[in-house]
C-alpha positions in Angstrom: -0.3 0.0 0.4 2.6 2.2 0.9 4.1 1.5 -2.4 1.3 2.6 -4.5 0.8 5.6 -2.4 4.4 7.0 -3.2 3.3 6.2 -6.5 0.6 8.4 -7.1 3.0 11.5 -4.3 5.8 11.6 -7.3 3.0 11.9 -9.8 1.7 14.8 -8.3 2.7 18.1 -9.4 3.6 20.2 -5.9 0.4 22.3 -4.9 0.3 25.6 -7.6 -2.5 28.7 -7.8 -5.7 28.0 -9.2 -5.4 29.3 -12.9 -9.1 29.2 -13.6 -12.5 28.8 -10.9 -13.2 25.8 -12.0 -9.9 23.8 -10.3 -11.1 25.6 -7.3 -14.5 24.5 -7.5 -13.5 20.5 -8.1 -11.4 20.1 -5.8 -13.6 21.3 -3.1 -16.1 18.9 -5.0 -13.4 16.0 -4.3 -12.7 17.1 -1.1 -16.8 17.2 -0.5 -17.8 13.9 -2.2 -15.0 12.8 -0.1 -16.1 13.6 2.8 -19.8 12.7 2.6 -18.8 9.3 1.2 -16.3 8.8 4.3 -19.3 10.1 6.4 -21.4 6.8 4.8 -18.8 4.8 5.3 -18.6 5.1 9.3 -22.3 5.0 9.4 -22.6 1.5 7.2 -19.5 0.4 9.8 -21.1 1.5 12.5 -24.8 0.0 11.5 -22.5 -3.3 11.1 -20.6 -3.0 15.0 -24.2 -3.4 16.0 -25.2 -6.7 14.6 -25.4 -9.2 17.5 -24.0 -12.0 14.2 -20.2 -11.9 15.1 -19.7 -13.1 11.1 -21.5 -9.9 10.0 -20.0 -8.0 12.0 -16.6 -9.3 11.3 -17.5 -9.3 7.6 -18.7 -5.2 7.9 -16.1 -4.1 9.7 -13.4 -5.0 7.5 -15.3 -3.7 4.1 -16.2 -1.3 5.8 -11.9 -0.3 6.4 -11.2 -1.8 3.1 -14.3 0.9 2.0 -12.1 3.8 3.6 -9.4 2.5 2.6 -10.7 3.3 -1.1 -12.2 6.1 -0.9 -8.9 7.8 -0.4 -7.5 6.1 -3.3 -9.5 7.8 -4.9 -9.2 11.2 -4.3 -5.2 10.7 -4.4 -6.1 8.9 -7.8 -8.6 11.7 -8.3 -6.1 15.0 -7.8 -3.3 13.0 -9.5 -5.1 12.6 -13.0 -6.0 16.7 -12.2 -2.8 18.1 -11.5 -0.7 20.1 -14.6 1.1 18.7 -16.8 -2.0 16.5 -18.5 1.3 14.2 -20.0 0.8 10.8 -21.0 3.2 9.5 -19.2 1.9 10.4 -15.7 -1.0 8.8 -16.8 0.7 5.5 -17.7 2.1 6.3 -14.0 -1.0 5.9 -11.9 -2.2 2.7 -14.0 -0.3 0.6 -11.1 -2.5 3.1 -8.5 -6.3 2.9 -10.7 -5.0 -1.5 -10.7 -4.6 -1.6 -7.1 -7.7 0.9 -6.6 -9.8 -0.9 -9.4 -8.8 -5.1 -7.3 -9.3 -3.0 -3.6 -13.7 -1.9 -5.0 -13.6 -5.9 -6.4 -12.5 -6.6 -3.4 -16.0 -4.4 -1.3 -18.0 -5.4 -3.4 -17.2 -9.5 -2.5 -17.3 -9.0 1.2 -20.4 -7.4 0.5 -21.7 -10.3 -1.0 -20.2 -12.0 0.6 -22.0 -10.4 4.0 -25.7 -10.6 2.2 -25.3 -14.2 1.6 -24.2 -14.5 5.3 -27.3 -12.5 7.0 -29.8 -13.9 4.3 -28.5 -17.6 5.6 -29.3 -16.3 8.7 -32.4 -14.9 8.7 -33.8 -17.6 6.5 -33.0 -20.3 9.8 -34.2 -17.9 11.9 -37.6 -18.4 9.7 -37.7 -21.9 9.7 -37.3 -21.9 13.3 -40.2 -19.6 13.7 -42.7 -22.2 11.3 -41.9 -25.2 12.5 -44.1 -25.8 15.3 -44.3 -26.3 19.2 -44.0 -29.7 20.7 -46.4 -30.6 23.0 -45.2 -30.2 26.8 
């Protein structure tokens, strides 16, 4: 992960004053979007921590952590792509970081699917128990 972040930082140009209002607006939007996305991840994590099923809680907290990392990676990549000068070489240097980001988002999807299957299985088992006739006493 450190190698990926170093790669991103190396491709970013030093901070400069924006030459157009749109560049500044774009950075503000990315930061605002990242803030909203991180809040959603924290909300998800708080909900997961309330679950009674330990497996669902474990999967959810791991996934929330990975989601937080991908949100940050996304912002770093966006900033690096927005940096001037825009060159093919700069984009090519970012490709390993973009690939890592895509792998992380695929893993988030996989964990979310497993989490959903575990929850559905638990609900089915609970419903099956409720549907069984009680034994006479």
